[in-house]
PyMOL Python script that loads the backbone (N, CA, C, O; Angstrom):
from pymol import cmd

cmd.read_pdbstr("""\
ATOM      1  N   MET A   1     101.516  99.323  75.012  1.00  0.00           N
ATOM      2  CA  MET A   1     101.650  99.723  76.395  1.00  0.00           C
ATOM      3  C   MET A   1     100.412  99.242  77.159  1.00  0.00           C
ATOM      4  O   MET A   1      99.278  99.450  76.727  1.00  0.00           O
ATOM      5  N   ASN A   2     100.659  98.591  78.310  1.00  0.00           N
ATOM      6  CA  ASN A   2      99.513  98.120  79.088  1.00  0.00           C
ATOM      7  C   ASN A   2      98.956  99.241  79.971  1.00  0.00           C
ATOM      8  O   ASN A   2      99.523 100.331  80.043  1.00  0.00           O
ATOM      9  N   LYS A   3      97.860  98.957  80.625  1.00  0.00           N
ATOM     10  CA  LYS A   3      97.163  99.986  81.419  1.00  0.00           C
ATOM     11  C   LYS A   3      97.970 100.441  82.626  1.00  0.00           C
ATOM     12  O   LYS A   3      97.859 101.593  83.047  1.00  0.00           O
ATOM     13  N   ILE A   4      98.779  99.552  83.184  1.00  0.00           N
ATOM     14  CA  ILE A   4      99.619  99.921  84.322  1.00  0.00           C
ATOM     15  C   ILE A   4     100.663 100.945  83.879  1.00  0.00           C
ATOM     16  O   ILE A   4     100.848 101.971  84.534  1.00  0.00           O
ATOM     17  N   GLU A   5     101.339 100.665  82.772  1.00  0.00           N
ATOM     18  CA  GLU A   5     102.348 101.592  82.251  1.00  0.00           C
ATOM     19  C   GLU A   5     101.724 102.913  81.827  1.00  0.00           C
ATOM     20  O   GLU A   5     102.295 103.980  82.051  1.00  0.00           O
ATOM     21  N   LYS A   6     100.540 102.834  81.211  1.00  0.00           N
ATOM     22  CA  LYS A   6      99.852 104.038  80.762  1.00  0.00           C
ATOM     23  C   LYS A   6      99.515 104.955  81.944  1.00  0.00           C
ATOM     24  O   LYS A   6      99.705 106.168  81.863  1.00  0.00           O
ATOM     25  N   ALA A   7      99.021 104.381  83.029  1.00  0.00           N
ATOM     26  CA  ALA A   7      98.679 105.171  84.223  1.00  0.00           C
ATOM     27  C   ALA A   7      99.936 105.810  84.801  1.00  0.00           C
ATOM     28  O   ALA A   7      99.925 106.989  85.155  1.00  0.00           O
ATOM     29  N   ARG A   8     101.019 105.041  84.901  1.00  0.00           N
ATOM     30  CA  ARG A   8     102.273 105.561  85.446  1.00  0.00           C
ATOM     31  C   ARG A   8     102.794 106.725  84.598  1.00  0.00           C
ATOM     32  O   ARG A   8     103.169 107.765  85.140  1.00  0.00           O
ATOM     33  N   GLU A   9     102.820 106.556  83.285  1.00  0.00           N
ATOM     34  CA  GLU A   9     103.310 107.602  82.392  1.00  0.00           C
ATOM     35  C   GLU A   9     102.426 108.842  82.415  1.00  0.00           C
ATOM     36  O   GLU A   9     102.926 109.964  82.327  1.00  0.00           O
ATOM     37  N   LYS A  10     101.133 108.649  82.532  1.00  0.00           N
ATOM     38  CA  LYS A  10     100.199 109.775  82.577  1.00  0.00           C
ATOM     39  C   LYS A  10     100.440 110.625  83.824  1.00  0.00           C
ATOM     40  O   LYS A  10     100.459 111.854  83.745  1.00  0.00           O
ATOM     41  N   ILE A  11     100.623 109.977  84.966  1.00  0.00           N
ATOM     42  CA  ILE A  11     100.888 110.702  86.214  1.00  0.00           C
ATOM     43  C   ILE A  11     102.217 111.432  86.118  1.00  0.00           C
ATOM     44  O   ILE A  11     102.309 112.601  86.493  1.00  0.00           O
ATOM     45  N   GLN A  12     103.249 110.756  85.620  1.00  0.00           N
ATOM     46  CA  GLN A  12     104.566 111.380  85.503  1.00  0.00           C
ATOM     47  C   GLN A  12     104.557 112.559  84.533  1.00  0.00           C
ATOM     48  O   GLN A  12     105.325 113.504  84.708  1.00  0.00           O
ATOM     49  N   ALA A  13     103.718 112.518  83.533  1.00  0.00           N
ATOM     50  CA  ALA A  13     103.616 113.625  82.579  1.00  0.00           C
ATOM     51  C   ALA A  13     102.978 114.861  83.226  1.00  0.00           C
ATOM     52  O   ALA A  13     103.294 115.990  82.852  1.00  0.00           O
ATOM     53  N   HIS A  14     102.086 114.649  84.190  1.00  0.00           N
ATOM     54  CA  HIS A  14     101.398 115.762  84.855  1.00  0.00           C
ATOM     55  C   HIS A  14     102.116 116.268  86.102  1.00  0.00           C
ATOM     56  O   HIS A  14     101.976 117.432  86.477  1.00  0.00           O
ATOM     57  N   ILE A  15     102.878 115.394  86.736  1.00  0.00           N
ATOM     58  CA  ILE A  15     103.606 115.766  87.955  1.00  0.00           C
ATOM     59  C   ILE A  15     105.075 115.440  87.701  1.00  0.00           C
ATOM     60  O   ILE A  15     105.513 114.303  87.880  1.00  0.00           O
ATOM     61  N   GLU A  16     105.821 116.447  87.285  1.00  0.00           N
ATOM     62  CA  GLU A  16     107.173 116.259  86.767  1.00  0.00           C
ATOM     63  C   GLU A  16     108.136 115.585  87.730  1.00  0.00           C
ATOM     64  O   GLU A  16     108.959 114.779  87.296  1.00  0.00           O
ATOM     65  N   ASP A  17     108.062 115.886  89.027  1.00  0.00           N
ATOM     66  CA  ASP A  17     109.021 115.312  89.967  1.00  0.00           C
ATOM     67  C   ASP A  17     108.531 114.009  90.598  1.00  0.00           C
ATOM     68  O   ASP A  17     109.133 113.524  91.556  1.00  0.00           O
ATOM     69  N   ALA A  18     107.468 113.450  90.081  1.00  0.00           N
ATOM     70  CA  ALA A  18     106.831 112.283  90.700  1.00  0.00           C
ATOM     71  C   ALA A  18     107.648 111.004  90.561  1.00  0.00           C
ATOM     72  O   ALA A  18     108.213 110.697  89.512  1.00  0.00           O
ATOM     73  N   ILE A  19     107.679 110.281  91.667  1.00  0.00           N
ATOM     74  CA  ILE A  19     108.101 108.889  91.658  1.00  0.00           C
ATOM     75  C   ILE A  19     106.798 108.108  91.716  1.00  0.00           C
ATOM     76  O   ILE A  19     106.009 108.276  92.646  1.00  0.00           O
ATOM     77  N   VAL A  20     106.571 107.256  90.728  1.00  0.00           N
ATOM     78  CA  VAL A  20     105.291 106.553  90.633  1.00  0.00           C
ATOM     79  C   VAL A  20     105.535 105.050  90.599  1.00  0.00           C
ATOM     80  O   VAL A  20     106.327 104.555  89.797  1.00  0.00           O
ATOM     81  N   GLU A  21     104.847 104.331  91.479  1.00  0.00           N
ATOM     82  CA  GLU A  21     104.877 102.874  91.480  1.00  0.00           C
ATOM     83  C   GLU A  21     103.443 102.399  91.287  1.00  0.00           C
ATOM     84  O   GLU A  21     102.534 102.837  91.991  1.00  0.00           O
ATOM     85  N   THR A  22     103.249 101.505  90.332  1.00  0.00           N
ATOM     86  CA  THR A  22     101.902 100.992  90.059  1.00  0.00           C
ATOM     87  C   THR A  22     101.929  99.467  90.064  1.00  0.00           C
ATOM     88  O   THR A  22     102.881  98.841  89.597  1.00  0.00           O
ATOM     89  N   TYR A  23     100.869  98.893  90.601  1.00  0.00           N
ATOM     90  CA  TYR A  23     100.764  97.444  90.711  1.00  0.00           C
ATOM     91  C   TYR A  23      99.358  96.997  90.357  1.00  0.00           C
ATOM     92  O   TYR A  23      98.389  97.727  90.567  1.00  0.00           O
ATOM     93  N   ASP A  24      99.255  95.784  89.816  1.00  0.00           N
ATOM     94  CA  ASP A  24      97.961  95.139  89.587  1.00  0.00           C
ATOM     95  C   ASP A  24      97.572  94.459  90.899  1.00  0.00           C
ATOM     96  O   ASP A  24      98.239  93.512  91.314  1.00  0.00           O
ATOM     97  N   MET A  25      96.511  94.917  91.560  1.00  0.00           N
ATOM     98  CA  MET A  25      96.101  94.371  92.857  1.00  0.00           C
ATOM     99  C   MET A  25      95.535  92.966  92.760  1.00  0.00           C
ATOM    100  O   MET A  25      95.636  92.192  93.712  1.00  0.00           O
ATOM    101  N   VAL A  26      94.941  92.626  91.626  1.00  0.00           N
ATOM    102  CA  VAL A  26      94.274  91.337  91.493  1.00  0.00           C
ATOM    103  C   VAL A  26      95.270  90.249  91.110  1.00  0.00           C
ATOM    104  O   VAL A  26      95.147  89.110  91.560  1.00  0.00           O
ATOM    105  N   GLY A  27      96.242  90.586  90.295  1.00  0.00           N
ATOM    106  CA  GLY A  27      97.250  89.618  89.890  1.00  0.00           C
ATOM    107  C   GLY A  27      96.850  88.750  88.727  1.00  0.00           C
ATOM    108  O   GLY A  27      97.572  87.817  88.374  1.00  0.00           O
ATOM    109  N   ASP A  28      95.709  89.038  88.119  1.00  0.00           N
ATOM    110  CA  ASP A  28      95.297  88.231  86.967  1.00  0.00           C
ATOM    111  C   ASP A  28      95.596  88.937  85.647  1.00  0.00           C
ATOM    112  O   ASP A  28      95.132  88.531  84.582  1.00  0.00           O
ATOM    113  N   MET A  29      96.392  90.017  85.751  1.00  0.00           N
ATOM    114  CA  MET A  29      96.866  90.767  84.590  1.00  0.00           C
ATOM    115  C   MET A  29      95.759  91.468  83.802  1.00  0.00           C
ATOM    116  O   MET A  29      95.971  91.853  82.652  1.00  0.00           O
ATOM    117  N   ASP A  30      94.592  91.637  84.402  1.00  0.00           N
ATOM    118  CA  ASP A  30      93.566  92.423  83.708  1.00  0.00           C
ATOM    119  C   ASP A  30      93.856  93.908  83.826  1.00  0.00           C
ATOM    120  O   ASP A  30      93.318  94.715  83.068  1.00  0.00           O
ATOM    121  N   ASN A  31      94.711  94.270  84.782  1.00  0.00           N
ATOM    122  CA  ASN A  31      95.139  95.656  84.988  1.00  0.00           C
ATOM    123  C   ASN A  31      93.990  96.613  85.265  1.00  0.00           C
ATOM    124  O   ASN A  31      94.137  97.818  85.061  1.00  0.00           O
ATOM    125  N   LEU A  32      92.894  96.126  85.705  1.00  0.00           N
ATOM    126  CA  LEU A  32      91.746  96.986  85.967  1.00  0.00           C
ATOM    127  C   LEU A  32      91.627  97.376  87.437  1.00  0.00           C
ATOM    128  O   LEU A  32      90.808  98.226  87.786  1.00  0.00           O
ATOM    129  N   HIS A  33      92.427  96.769  88.293  1.00  0.00           N
ATOM    130  CA  HIS A  33      92.430  97.067  89.721  1.00  0.00           C
ATOM    131  C   HIS A  33      93.852  97.481  90.092  1.00  0.00           C
ATOM    132  O   HIS A  33      94.706  96.629  90.337  1.00  0.00           O
ATOM    133  N   LEU A  34      94.100  98.764  90.131  1.00  0.00           N
ATOM    134  CA  LEU A  34      95.460  99.256  90.312  1.00  0.00           C
ATOM    135  C   LEU A  34      95.714  99.807  91.711  1.00  0.00           C
ATOM    136  O   LEU A  34      94.847 100.442  92.310  1.00  0.00           O
ATOM    137  N   ALA A  35      96.913  99.555  92.217  1.00  0.00           N
ATOM    138  CA  ALA A  35      97.427 100.214  93.413  1.00  0.00           C
ATOM    139  C   ALA A  35      98.498 101.175  92.906  1.00  0.00           C
ATOM    140  O   ALA A  35      99.403 100.786  92.168  1.00  0.00           O
ATOM    141  N   ILE A  36      98.378 102.426  93.314  1.00  0.00           N
ATOM    142  CA  ILE A  36      99.296 103.460  92.826  1.00  0.00           C
ATOM    143  C   ILE A  36      99.891 104.200  94.016  1.00  0.00           C
ATOM    144  O   ILE A  36      99.169 104.660  94.901  1.00  0.00           O
ATOM    145  N   MET A  37     101.226 104.310  94.025  1.00  0.00           N
ATOM    146  CA  MET A  37     101.926 105.106  95.020  1.00  0.00           C
ATOM    147  C   MET A  37     102.596 106.242  94.254  1.00  0.00           C
ATOM    148  O   MET A  37     103.304 106.014  93.273  1.00  0.00           O
ATOM    149  N   VAL A  38     102.361 107.473  94.720  1.00  0.00           N
ATOM    150  CA  VAL A  38     102.969 108.642  94.090  1.00  0.00           C
ATOM    151  C   VAL A  38     103.659 109.472  95.153  1.00  0.00           C
ATOM    152  O   VAL A  38     103.053 109.844  96.158  1.00  0.00           O
ATOM    153  N   ALA A  39     104.933 109.761  94.924  1.00  0.00           N
ATOM    154  CA  ALA A  39     105.687 110.650  95.804  1.00  0.00           C
ATOM    155  C   ALA A  39     106.051 111.891  95.001  1.00  0.00           C
ATOM    156  O   ALA A  39     106.573 111.789  93.891  1.00  0.00           O
ATOM    157  N   SER A  40     105.774 113.060  95.564  1.00  0.00           N
ATOM    158  CA  SER A  40     106.053 114.312  94.863  1.00  0.00           C
ATOM    159  C   SER A  40     106.073 115.464  95.853  1.00  0.00           C
ATOM    160  O   SER A  40     105.362 115.450  96.858  1.00  0.00           O
ATOM    161  N   ASN A  41     106.882 116.446  95.561  1.00  0.00           N
ATOM    162  CA  ASN A  41     106.873 117.662  96.384  1.00  0.00           C
ATOM    163  C   ASN A  41     105.663 118.538  96.078  1.00  0.00           C
ATOM    164  O   ASN A  41     105.411 119.501  96.803  1.00  0.00           O
ATOM    165  N   LYS A  42     104.917 118.234  95.038  1.00  0.00           N
ATOM    166  CA  LYS A  42     103.672 118.951  94.738  1.00  0.00           C
ATOM    167  C   LYS A  42     102.632 118.715  95.835  1.00  0.00           C
ATOM    168  O   LYS A  42     101.652 119.453  95.930  1.00  0.00           O
ATOM    169  N   PHE A  43     102.841 117.695  96.656  1.00  0.00           N
ATOM    170  CA  PHE A  43     101.898 117.376  97.722  1.00  0.00           C
ATOM    171  C   PHE A  43     102.163 118.159  99.012  1.00  0.00           C
ATOM    172  O   PHE A  43     101.343 118.140  99.930  1.00  0.00           O
ATOM    173  N   LYS A  44     103.297 118.839  99.081  1.00  0.00           N
ATOM    174  CA  LYS A  44     103.632 119.592 100.299  1.00  0.00           C
ATOM    175  C   LYS A  44     102.542 120.616 100.607  1.00  0.00           C
ATOM    176  O   LYS A  44     102.127 121.375  99.731  1.00  0.00           O
ATOM    177  N   GLY A  45     102.085 120.629 101.857  1.00  0.00           N
ATOM    178  CA  GLY A  45     101.089 121.592 102.302  1.00  0.00           C
ATOM    179  C   GLY A  45      99.665 121.250 101.909  1.00  0.00           C
ATOM    180  O   GLY A  45      98.742 122.000 102.227  1.00  0.00           O
ATOM    181  N   LYS A  46      99.467 120.129 101.223  1.00  0.00           N
ATOM    182  CA  LYS A  46      98.123 119.722 100.808  1.00  0.00           C
ATOM    183  C   LYS A  46      97.607 118.613 101.726  1.00  0.00           C
ATOM    184  O   LYS A  46      98.373 117.757 102.168  1.00  0.00           O
ATOM    185  N   MET A  47      96.314 118.637 102.006  1.00  0.00           N
ATOM    186  CA  MET A  47      95.698 117.566 102.779  1.00  0.00           C
ATOM    187  C   MET A  47      95.670 116.300 101.923  1.00  0.00           C
ATOM    188  O   MET A  47      95.726 116.364 100.695  1.00  0.00           O
ATOM    189  N   LEU A  48      95.583 115.158 102.588  1.00  0.00           N
ATOM    190  CA  LEU A  48      95.584 113.873 101.898  1.00  0.00           C
ATOM    191  C   LEU A  48      94.489 113.804 100.828  1.00  0.00           C
ATOM    192  O   LEU A  48      94.730 113.312  99.726  1.00  0.00           O
ATOM    193  N   ILE A  49      93.310 114.288 101.144  1.00  0.00           N
ATOM    194  CA  ILE A  49      92.208 114.256 100.168  1.00  0.00           C
ATOM    195  C   ILE A  49      92.551 115.073  98.918  1.00  0.00           C
ATOM    196  O   ILE A  49      92.179 114.696  97.807  1.00  0.00           O
ATOM    197  N   GLN A  50      93.253 116.179  99.099  1.00  0.00           N
ATOM    198  CA  GLN A  50      93.663 117.007  97.960  1.00  0.00           C
ATOM    199  C   GLN A  50      94.717 116.284  97.114  1.00  0.00           C
ATOM    200  O   GLN A  50      94.705 116.368  95.886  1.00  0.00           O
ATOM    201  N   GLN A  51      95.616 115.583  97.780  1.00  0.00           N
ATOM    202  CA  GLN A  51      96.639 114.818  97.073  1.00  0.00           C
ATOM    203  C   GLN A  51      95.996 113.727  96.212  1.00  0.00           C
ATOM    204  O   GLN A  51      96.344 113.546  95.045  1.00  0.00           O
ATOM    205  N   HIS A  52      95.055 113.012  96.815  1.00  0.00           N
ATOM    206  CA  HIS A  52      94.377 111.936  96.087  1.00  0.00           C
ATOM    207  C   HIS A  52      93.533 112.493  94.953  1.00  0.00           C
ATOM    208  O   HIS A  52      93.447 111.883  93.887  1.00  0.00           O
ATOM    209  N   GLN A  53      92.913 113.639  95.169  1.00  0.00           N
ATOM    210  CA  GLN A  53      92.110 114.255  94.114  1.00  0.00           C
ATOM    211  C   GLN A  53      92.968 114.632  92.912  1.00  0.00           C
ATOM    212  O   GLN A  53      92.522 114.531  91.769  1.00  0.00           O
ATOM    213  N   MET A  54      94.198 115.067  93.170  1.00  0.00           N
ATOM    214  CA  MET A  54      95.114 115.385  92.068  1.00  0.00           C
ATOM    215  C   MET A  54      95.322 114.151  91.183  1.00  0.00           C
ATOM    216  O   MET A  54      95.311 114.254  89.956  1.00  0.00           O
ATOM    217  N   ILE A  55      95.509 112.997  91.803  1.00  0.00           N
ATOM    218  CA  ILE A  55      95.733 111.757  91.047  1.00  0.00           C
ATOM    219  C   ILE A  55      94.451 111.334  90.337  1.00  0.00           C
ATOM    220  O   ILE A  55      94.485 110.932  89.174  1.00  0.00           O
ATOM    221  N   MET A  56      93.335 111.423  91.028  1.00  0.00           N
ATOM    222  CA  MET A  56      92.052 111.055  90.416  1.00  0.00           C
ATOM    223  C   MET A  56      91.741 111.940  89.213  1.00  0.00           C
ATOM    224  O   MET A  56      91.212 111.457  88.212  1.00  0.00           O
ATOM    225  N   ASP A  57      92.060 113.223  89.300  1.00  0.00           N
ATOM    226  CA  ASP A  57      91.830 114.135  88.179  1.00  0.00           C
ATOM    227  C   ASP A  57      92.670 113.737  86.964  1.00  0.00           C
ATOM    228  O   ASP A  57      92.199 113.814  85.829  1.00  0.00           O
ATOM    229  N   ILE A  58      93.893 113.319  87.198  1.00  0.00           N
ATOM    230  CA  ILE A  58      94.770 112.889  86.099  1.00  0.00           C
ATOM    231  C   ILE A  58      94.224 111.632  85.432  1.00  0.00           C
ATOM    232  O   ILE A  58      94.307 111.490  84.212  1.00  0.00           O
ATOM    233  N   LEU A  59      93.669 110.728  86.220  1.00  0.00           N
ATOM    234  CA  LEU A  59      93.210 109.434  85.700  1.00  0.00           C
ATOM    235  C   LEU A  59      91.717 109.377  85.390  1.00  0.00           C
ATOM    236  O   LEU A  59      91.195 108.308  85.075  1.00  0.00           O
ATOM    237  N   LYS A  60      91.020 110.517  85.476  1.00  0.00           N
ATOM    238  CA  LYS A  60      89.553 110.488  85.383  1.00  0.00           C
ATOM    239  C   LYS A  60      89.027 109.830  84.109  1.00  0.00           C
ATOM    240  O   LYS A  60      88.042 109.096  84.172  1.00  0.00           O
ATOM    241  N   GLU A  61      89.641 110.065  82.977  1.00  0.00           N
ATOM    242  CA  GLU A  61      89.164 109.448  81.736  1.00  0.00           C
ATOM    243  C   GLU A  61      89.391 107.934  81.740  1.00  0.00           C
ATOM    244  O   GLU A  61      88.544 107.171  81.275  1.00  0.00           O
ATOM    245  N   ASP A  62      90.532 107.512  82.267  1.00  0.00           N
ATOM    246  CA  ASP A  62      90.830 106.081  82.346  1.00  0.00           C
ATOM    247  C   ASP A  62      89.885 105.375  83.311  1.00  0.00           C
ATOM    248  O   ASP A  62      89.534 104.214  83.103  1.00  0.00           O
ATOM    249  N   LEU A  63      89.474 106.071  84.363  1.00  0.00           N
ATOM    250  CA  LEU A  63      88.557 105.484  85.334  1.00  0.00           C
ATOM    251  C   LEU A  63      87.161 105.272  84.755  1.00  0.00           C
ATOM    252  O   LEU A  63      86.386 104.473  85.282  1.00  0.00           O
ATOM    253  N   LYS A  64      86.844 105.964  83.701  1.00  0.00           N
ATOM    254  CA  LYS A  64      85.536 105.791  83.054  1.00  0.00           C
ATOM    255  C   LYS A  64      85.469 104.502  82.244  1.00  0.00           C
ATOM    256  O   LYS A  64      84.392 103.932  82.073  1.00  0.00           O
ATOM    257  N   SER A  65      86.625 104.034  81.740  1.00  0.00           N
ATOM    258  CA  SER A  65      86.567 102.888  80.839  1.00  0.00           C
ATOM    259  C   SER A  65      87.612 101.807  81.104  1.00  0.00           C
ATOM    260  O   SER A  65      87.287 100.622  81.038  1.00  0.00           O
ATOM    261  N   GLU A  66      88.846 102.177  81.400  1.00  0.00           N
ATOM    262  CA  GLU A  66      89.919 101.188  81.449  1.00  0.00           C
ATOM    263  C   GLU A  66      90.241 100.677  82.854  1.00  0.00           C
ATOM    264  O   GLU A  66      90.631  99.521  83.017  1.00  0.00           O
ATOM    265  N   ILE A  67      90.085 101.520  83.854  1.00  0.00           N
ATOM    266  CA  ILE A  67      90.446 101.144  85.216  1.00  0.00           C
ATOM    267  C   ILE A  67      89.169 101.005  86.034  1.00  0.00           C
ATOM    268  O   ILE A  67      88.363 101.931  86.115  1.00  0.00           O
ATOM    269  N   HIS A  68      88.999  99.833  86.638  1.00  0.00           N
ATOM    270  CA  HIS A  68      87.790  99.586  87.421  1.00  0.00           C
ATOM    271  C   HIS A  68      87.920 100.113  88.852  1.00  0.00           C
ATOM    272  O   HIS A  68      86.976 100.681  89.401  1.00  0.00           O
ATOM    273  N   ALA A  69      89.099  99.919  89.448  1.00  0.00           N
ATOM    274  CA  ALA A  69      89.313 100.338  90.836  1.00  0.00           C
ATOM    275  C   ALA A  69      90.747 100.805  91.004  1.00  0.00           C
ATOM    276  O   ALA A  69      91.653 100.330  90.319  1.00  0.00           O
ATOM    277  N   VAL A  70      90.942 101.735  91.920  1.00  0.00           N
ATOM    278  CA  VAL A  70      92.284 102.249  92.175  1.00  0.00           C
ATOM    279  C   VAL A  70      92.461 102.504  93.672  1.00  0.00           C
ATOM    280  O   VAL A  70      91.583 103.053  94.338  1.00  0.00           O
ATOM    281  N   LYS A  71      93.609 102.091  94.172  1.00  0.00           N
ATOM    282  CA  LYS A  71      94.004 102.349  95.559  1.00  0.00           C
ATOM    283  C   LYS A  71      95.191 103.302  95.484  1.00  0.00           C
ATOM    284  O   LYS A  71      96.204 102.991  94.857  1.00  0.00           O
ATOM    285  N   ILE A  72      95.067 104.456  96.119  1.00  0.00           N
ATOM    286  CA  ILE A  72      96.087 105.497  95.991  1.00  0.00           C
ATOM    287  C   ILE A  72      96.800 105.721  97.318  1.00  0.00           C
ATOM    288  O   ILE A  72      96.172 105.793  98.375  1.00  0.00           O
ATOM    289  N   LYS A  73      98.123 105.829  97.241  1.00  0.00           N
ATOM    290  CA  LYS A  73      98.936 106.241  98.382  1.00  0.00           C
ATOM    291  C   LYS A  73      99.810 107.387  97.884  1.00  0.00           C
ATOM    292  O   LYS A  73     100.471 107.264  96.853  1.00  0.00           O
ATOM    293  N   THR A  74      99.815 108.493  98.609  1.00  0.00           N
ATOM    294  CA  THR A  74     100.614 109.650  98.226  1.00  0.00           C
ATOM    295  C   THR A  74     101.489 110.095  99.392  1.00  0.00           C
ATOM    296  O   THR A  74     101.164 109.882 100.560  1.00  0.00           O
ATOM    297  N   MET A  75     102.601 110.715  99.039  1.00  0.00           N
ATOM    298  CA  MET A  75     103.515 111.250 100.052  1.00  0.00           C
ATOM    299  C   MET A  75     104.475 112.220  99.392  1.00  0.00           C
ATOM    300  O   MET A  75     104.606 112.252  98.169  1.00  0.00           O
ATOM    301  N   THR A  76     105.149 113.015 100.223  1.00  0.00           N
ATOM    302  CA  THR A  76     106.169 113.915  99.696  1.00  0.00           C
ATOM    303  C   THR A  76     107.427 113.105  99.393  1.00  0.00           C
ATOM    304  O   THR A  76     107.566 111.964  99.834  1.00  0.00           O
ATOM    305  N   LEU A  77     108.329 113.702  98.644  1.00  0.00           N
ATOM    306  CA  LEU A  77     109.579 113.037  98.323  1.00  0.00           C
ATOM    307  C   LEU A  77     110.416 112.772  99.580  1.00  0.00           C
ATOM    308  O   LEU A  77     111.098 111.751  99.672  1.00  0.00           O
ATOM    309  N   ASP A  78     110.361 113.691 100.538  1.00  0.00           N
ATOM    310  CA  ASP A  78     111.090 113.483 101.801  1.00  0.00           C
ATOM    311  C   ASP A  78     110.581 112.240 102.534  1.00  0.00           C
ATOM    312  O   ASP A  78     111.375 111.439 103.028  1.00  0.00           O
ATOM    313  N   LYS A  79     109.268 112.083 102.604  1.00  0.00           N
ATOM    314  CA  LYS A  79     108.677 110.910 103.263  1.00  0.00           C
ATOM    315  C   LYS A  79     109.037 109.634 102.512  1.00  0.00           C
ATOM    316  O   LYS A  79     109.299 108.600 103.127  1.00  0.00           O
ATOM    317  N   TYR A  80     109.050 109.706 101.191  1.00  0.00           N
ATOM    318  CA  TYR A  80     109.414 108.551 100.371  1.00  0.00           C
ATOM    319  C   TYR A  80     110.859 108.126 100.654  1.00  0.00           C
ATOM    320  O   TYR A  80     111.151 106.942 100.823  1.00  0.00           O
ATOM    321  N   LYS A  81     111.749 109.112 100.702  1.00  0.00           N
ATOM    322  CA  LYS A  81     113.162 108.816 100.980  1.00  0.00           C
ATOM    323  C   LYS A  81     113.333 108.222 102.373  1.00  0.00           C
ATOM    324  O   LYS A  81     114.119 107.293 102.553  1.00  0.00           O
ATOM    325  N   GLU A  82     112.609 108.744 103.358  1.00  0.00           N
ATOM    326  CA  GLU A  82     112.636 108.198 104.719  1.00  0.00           C
ATOM    327  C   GLU A  82     112.201 106.749 104.734  1.00  0.00           C
ATOM    328  O   GLU A  82     112.838 105.907 105.366  1.00  0.00           O
ATOM    329  N   ALA A  83     111.116 106.461 104.039  1.00  0.00           N
ATOM    330  CA  ALA A  83     110.545 105.110 104.030  1.00  0.00           C
ATOM    331  C   ALA A  83     111.415 104.114 103.282  1.00  0.00           C
ATOM    332  O   ALA A  83     111.303 102.909 103.509  1.00  0.00           O
ATOM    333  N   ASN A  84     112.268 104.584 102.406  1.00  0.00           N
ATOM    334  CA  ASN A  84     113.075 103.684 101.567  1.00  0.00           C
ATOM    335  C   ASN A  84     114.560 103.716 101.890  1.00  0.00           C
ATOM    336  O   ASN A  84     115.389 103.381 101.045  1.00  0.00           O
ATOM    337  N   GLN A  85     114.896 104.114 103.097  1.00  0.00           N
ATOM    338  CA  GLN A  85     116.310 104.101 103.506  1.00  0.00           C
ATOM    339  C   GLN A  85     116.705 102.752 104.039  1.00  0.00           C
ATOM    340  O   GLN A  85     117.856 102.556 104.430  1.00  0.00           O
TER     341      GLN A  85
END
""", "prot")
cmd.dss("prot")
cmd.show_as("cartoon", "prot")
cmd.util.cbc("prot")
cmd.orient("prot")
């Protein structure tokens, strides 16, 4: 399993209703610069910084060694459905 898949599975394991999309931002397949989009109802009522902190907490060990940089986008499932209609 590569680092992109590992990050996606880790988030989904911690946030059961999450829709997770992960991409390599650099494109050289080093998988150390990730863009992550997470949609979940767990974000309802939380400020953006709190939403991002939830993701950072899940990935904190990977950020120490495997992931060099991460760009996070979070939203509720309703917002995700709106954006993808």
